[in-house]
C-alpha positions, 0 to 999 in steps of 0.5 A: 614719909620723911619727917621735916619737923626742924624742932626734933631729930638730928637737925635739932641736935646739930643746932644745939651744938651750934648754940653751945659753940656760940656760947663758948665764943661769947665767953671767949669774947669776954676774955678778950675784952678783959685783956683789952682792959688790961691793955688800956690800963697799960697804955694809959699809964705809958701815954700810948694812943689807942689806935695803932694802924700798923698793928691793926693791919698786921692783925688783919693780915694774920687772921686772913692768912689763918682763915685761908689755911682753915678754908674760911672766907678771908673777906668775911673774917676780915669783916668780923675782926674789924668789928672786934677791933672797933669794940676793943677801941671803944672799950679802951676809950670808955676806960679813958685810955687817952685821958692823962692820969693827971687831967683835972676833972671839970664841971660841964654844964649842958644847956639842953642836956635832956635833948637827944644831942644833950644826952649824948654829950652827957654820956661823952663827958661823963665817960671822960670823968667829968661832973656833968650838969644837965639844965633844960626847960623842965629840970630842977637845975635852971640854965642860969644857975648851971652856966654860972657855976660850971667850968665848961658851958655847952649850948645844945639847943635848937638852932632857932633858940641858940642866939637868944640862949647864948645872949642870955647866959653868956654874961653869966659864964665865968671869965676863966671858964669855957663857953661852947656850942654844938650847933649845925651852923657856926658863924652866928653862934660863935660871933654871939658867944664872943660878944656876950662873954669874956670867957674862952669860946670854942664852936663845935659841930658833932657830925653825928646824931645822938643815936650812934652806937660808938664815938669811934671814928665819928667826926666833929668840927671845931671852930676856935674862938678865943682861949688856947688852953681851953681849945687844947682841952677840947681837942684832947677830950674829943680825941680821947673819946675816939672822935676825928677832929676837923678844924675850920673857921666858922665861915669855912664850916658854914660853907662846907655844911651848905654842901655836906648838909643843905645840898644833901638834905635838900636832895633827900627831901626832893627825892622823898617828895617825888616818890610820894607823888609818883603814883605808886606805893612804897610797898609796890616799889620795894617788890622790884627794888635793886640794892641801890634803890633800897639803900636810897629808900632807907636813907630817905626813910631815915630822913623823914622818920626824924623831926622837921624841926631838925632839918628845917633850920639847918637848911633855912639858916645856913648863909650859903643855902640859896646858892647850893639850892640854885646849883641843884636846881640848875643841874636838875634842869640841865639833866632834864633837858638832856634826857628830853632831847634824847642827847646821848652825846651830851649825857656822856659828856656830863657823865665823864665830867662828873666822874673826873670830879670824883677822881680816884674816889670812884674806886673807894666808892665802888668798894665801900658801897659794894660792902654796904650793899652786900650787908644790906641784901644779907639783912633784908633777905631775912636769912633763916638761921642754920 
């Protein structure tokens, strides 16, 4: 009878050989990152940007061509090298590559610094070489003291408390300092900051949560308020950390967030509520899951894993919430009627109209969602190691 025990014999030896090679690969990655650090130092001294898209494309083309020659999957190698390049960019950003050598260190006070986003901001500005003060409900350093002594005062508190905190601390912010916030709505906080202080004012909205693994490629919206010098400083700091900047007026920001956040969160909550009332357990549905359903289930589960205190104010306080929710309600009613009537022609017309709205983005959507679904299936299948 053949011995099928994987813990001994030739299979064990082969796995040991794989482990040894993997350890060598890790050592090579360390050497690679050491070279990246040297490149970062050279770039900083010569004021060269971290990201060079032309160079990245040449690297990917070279590695994929070499993979083909060696009989490896070019698609898989490209995926691996994209991750390596992301690691490299993050390493360079952490080494302050895009922070000029002569940049002045500032004292940055984060009001609400012990919360999730506050903690993330502490890391971001500390990595950029600034002295960071954290003031929160239970910290020894009181918000008023932090606001009066800092060069940059950042409000990172729940939306419901933002205006009152701004009005309390705004008069304490020095005229030559910067007053900014990171709230998910902008018109009301920016107006409150402008009215409560003589300092420079910038409204910001990081479009990512506190648990991100990297700042590289994450988006932040900046709403200029008052003071060009500090506005340039904010742009420089966020760019240096690899963030993608979108500038907008507070009103334009809130209008777009009604679609990007309110409409999206409302749809996700409706889906979660409907699933919970549909008469089947989640576990039962997952036995029959398609990759697309699993992806939706993860997004919905992620939503409800977080605090209702986060999502409620985003949806309730946006000035355009009522309009986009009514748009959603009307679209759902129109589609429900088409389905109830069994009207395939009407279904086709709606489908074509919406496809036209998405335009060429449908091609990108197919490619990118296909990549995500492949990775999702790979992970969810619980692959056994070789």
